[in-house]
Structure formats: C-alpha cells, structure tokens
C-alpha positions in Angstrom: 27.2 9.2 -21.9 24.5 9.2 -19.1 21.8 9.9 -21.7 22.4 6.4 -23.4 21.4 5.0 -20.3 18.0 6.6 -20.0 16.0 3.8 -21.4 17.4 1.6 -18.9 16.6 4.0 -16.1 12.8 4.0 -17.8 12.7 0.4 -17.6 12.6 0.7 -13.9 9.2 2.0 -13.9 7.7 -1.2 -14.8 9.2 -3.0 -11.7 8.7 0.2 -9.5 4.9 -0.4 -10.7 4.8 -4.0 -10.0 6.1 -3.4 -6.5 3.6 -0.6 -5.9 0.7 -2.4 -7.7 1.2 -5.5 -6.0 1.7 -4.1 -2.7 -1.1 -2.0 -2.6 -3.2 -4.9 -4.0 -2.1 -7.6 -1.4 -2.4 -4.6 1.2 -6.1 -3.9 0.3 -6.8 -8.0 0.5 -5.3 -7.7 4.3 -6.1 -4.2 5.1 -9.8 -4.3 4.5 -10.9 -7.6 6.4 -8.5 -6.3 9.5 -10.7 -3.1 9.5 -13.7 -5.4 9.3 -12.7 -7.3 12.2 -11.5 -4.2 14.1 -14.8 -2.4 14.0 -17.3 -5.5 14.0 -15.0 -8.2 15.9 -15.0 -9.5 19.3 -12.4 -8.7 22.0 -9.9 -12.1 21.1 -10.1 -10.9 17.2 -9.5 -7.6 17.9 -6.6 -7.8 20.0 -5.1 -10.4 17.6 -5.7 -7.9 14.6 -4.2 -4.8 16.8 -0.9 -7.0 17.4 -0.4 -7.5 13.4 -1.1 -3.8 13.0 1.1 -2.7 15.7 4.1 -5.2 14.5 4.1 -4.2 10.8 3.6 -0.6 11.8 6.0 -0.3 14.0 9.1 -2.4 12.4 11.0 -0.6 9.7 10.5 -1.5 6.6 14.2 -2.4 5.7 14.0 -4.7 8.6 10.9 -6.3 7.9 12.7 -6.5 4.2 15.7 -8.6 5.5 13.9 -10.4 8.2 11.4 -11.9 5.5 14.0 -12.1 2.4 16.6 -13.8 4.5 15.1 -15.2 7.4 11.1 -16.2 7.5 10.9 -17.4 3.7 13.8 -19.7 4.0 12.7 -20.9 7.0 9.6 -22.1 5.4 11.6 -23.8 2.5 10.7 -20.9 0.1 13.8 -18.7 -1.1 11.3 -16.2 -3.1 13.0 -14.2 -5.7 13.4 -10.8 -4.6 10.7 -9.1 -6.3 8.3 -11.2 -5.2 9.4 -11.1 -1.5 9.6 -7.5 -1.6 5.9 -7.0 -3.0 4.7 -9.6 0.1 6.3 -7.6 2.4 5.2 -4.3 1.0 1.7 -6.0 1.2 2.1 -7.0 4.3 2.9 -3.8 6.1 0.6 -1.9 3.8 -2.1 -4.1 4.9 -1.8 -2.6 8.3 -1.9 1.0 7.3 -4.8 0.5 4.8 -6.7 -1.5 8.0 -6.2 2.0 9.8 -7.5 3.8 6.4 -10.9 1.5 6.2 -11.5 1.5 10.0 -11.8 5.2 10.2 -13.8 5.2 6.9 -16.1 2.5 8.2 -16.6 4.5 11.6 -17.2 7.7 9.5 -20.6 5.9 7.8 -22.3 5.4 11.4 -23.6 3.1 13.4 -27.3 4.6 12.4 -27.2 3.0 9.0 -26.2 -0.3 10.5 -29.1 -0.4 12.8 -31.6 0.7 10.1 -30.5 -2.3 7.9 -30.6 -4.5 10.8 -34.1 -3.4 11.4 -35.1 -3.8 7.9 -34.0 -7.6 8.2 -30.7 -7.6 6.8 -28.2 -9.7 8.5 -24.9 -8.4 9.8 -22.8 -9.7 6.9 -25.2 -8.6 4.5 -25.2 -5.0 5.9 -21.2 -4.7 6.0 -21.2 -5.9 2.2 -24.0 -3.9 0.6 -24.6 -1.0 2.8 -21.2 -0.1 4.8 -18.5 -0.9 2.3 -19.9 0.9 -0.6 -19.9 4.1 1.1 -16.5 3.1 3.1 -14.3 2.6 0.2 -15.5 6.1 -1.5 -14.8 7.5 1.5 -11.2 5.7 1.9 -9.9 6.8 -1.6 -7.9 10.2 0.2 -6.2 8.2 2.5 -5.6 5.4 0.0 -4.3 8.2 -2.1 -1.9 9.1 0.3 -0.8 5.2 1.2 -0.1 4.9 -3.2 2.2 7.9 -2.5 3.8 6.7 0.7 4.3 3.0 -0.8 5.8 4.4 -4.2 8.7 6.3 -2.1 9.1 2.9 0.5 9.8 0.8 -2.9 13.0 2.5 -3.5 14.2 0.6 -0.1 13.5 -2.5 -2.1 17.2 -1.7 -3.9 18.6 -3.5 -1.0 17.5 -6.8 -2.0 18.5 -6.0 -5.7 15.6 -5.8 -7.0 15.6 -3.9 -10.4 13.3 -0.9 -9.7 14.2 2.9 -10.5 16.8 3.5 -7.6 18.6 0.3 -8.4 19.2 1.0 -12.2 20.2 4.6 -11.5 23.0 3.1 -9.0 24.2 0.8 -11.8 24.2 3.6 -13.9 26.1 5.8 -11.4 28.8 3.0 -11.3 28.9 2.7 -14.9 29.4 6.3 -16.0 31.3 7.4 -12.8 28.3 10.6 -12.8 26.1 11.0 -9.7 24.1 14.0 -10.3 22.3 13.5 -13.7 21.3 10.1 -12.9 19.8 10.9 -9.2 18.3 13.9 -10.4 16.5 12.0 -13.2 15.3 9.4 -10.5 14.0 12.1 -8.4 11.9 13.1 -11.3 10.7 9.7 -12.0 9.2 9.5 -8.5 8.1 13.1 -8.6 6.1 12.3 -12.1 4.7 8.8 -10.4 3.4 10.5 -7.3 1.7 13.2 -9.1 0.4 11.3 -12.0 -1.4 8.3 -9.5 -2.3 10.7 -6.8 -4.4 12.9 -9.5 -6.2 9.9 -10.8 -7.1 8.7 -7.7 -8.1 12.5 -6.8 -10.3 12.5 -10.1 -11.9 9.0 -8.9 -12.7 10.6 -5.5 -14.2 13.6 -6.7 -16.2 11.3 -9.1 -17.3 9.2 -6.3 -17.3 11.0 -3.2 -20.6 11.0 -0.9 -21.6 14.7 0.2 -21.7 15.1 3.9 -18.9 12.2 4.1 -15.6 12.5 4.9 -12.4 10.4 5.6 -11.0 10.4 8.9 -8.6 8.4 11.3 
C-alpha cells in the first residue's frame, strides 16, 4: 500500500527545491551586500549589519518561521502563503550565514589587490565589482556548498507551516497507511540523494573555476 504513495512523496521534491532555491537565491542577494558592507563599510554600517547577522544566526529557524508567518507578515497587512513565507524566512536567515561566507572570501583576496586597483585609477566601487568579487565568489563556492546542504535539511522544518515538501507529504502518507518505517526511510534517502547531488554539482563547478593559491576561510 505504501508504494502507491511514492509518486506523491516524490512530488514533494519540487516543493523542497523551491524552498532551497528560493532561500539560497534570496540569501545571496542579502548576504553579498552585507559582506561587502562588513568589509568596506563604516563603523555605523558595520554595527547595523552585525545586529542583522547576530539576530538571524541566533534565533532558531522554527521560532523565525512562527514569528514571521503568524506575527510580522500579518502585522504588516500581508498574510502570505506558507510556501512564500517559508522562502522569505529561509532567505533572511541564509543571508546572515552567507554574508559570513562571502566576508571570509572577500578577505581572502587580500587588501593588496584593492590598493593596486586604486593606484591604477579605479574607484573603490569599480575595484570591488571588477577585481575583488569575481575572485571572492569563486573562493566562496565551498562555503556556499555547505550552506546548500544545511538549507536543504533546514527546509524540512517548514512542514510546521504545512508546506507540502518531502517531510510534510511523508507525514500524510504515514497517517494514510498507518506505516511509518518505509515512508520515513524513503524520505531520508530522498534528502541524502538531494544533498549528495547538489554538493557534487557545486564541487565540480568549484574545481573548474577555483583560483590556485586562494582558498576560502571564515
């Protein structure tokens, strides 16, 4: 009886991909500017960004999901669907973690390259965009790979809001069949497959684009 529900569980992979892809994408858009601000910004900017990073890295994901889904979004007059709210929360949280990945990558490039670029007449912004970031983004791929794996596993917590990802669908299958072992084993293997496949792809990209002599550090 369980096997009849396997296609239903597999459909949850698309929802999980939406959570992870959306969270990583939004986290990138948030994390990269934060990293630049933390490295090159003034004291006030750095203090403000540090508070953001401190908050979203310090509060558990489950608390953030409840806080924004039941509190912040309704208070702002926008009761978002569970999927959209989850993607935003995952992105806000991932942005805090990605900022530290990118910060370490930017600092790995070395201040000497900024000095050299400025001595050639480039503006600070131009040097960051055309000299620092192209190198830093490649250096950051290993850390970004770890963030992908972490965010993939964190996405399962979104079942608490009813998002129809893998774990939520697995729970429904358990209720429908009265059988728990096979559904949860299957869900576990799906997460293992997605983790291995995604990290493998990112590792291949890193090997093809990495800069000899430069490594990512926190």
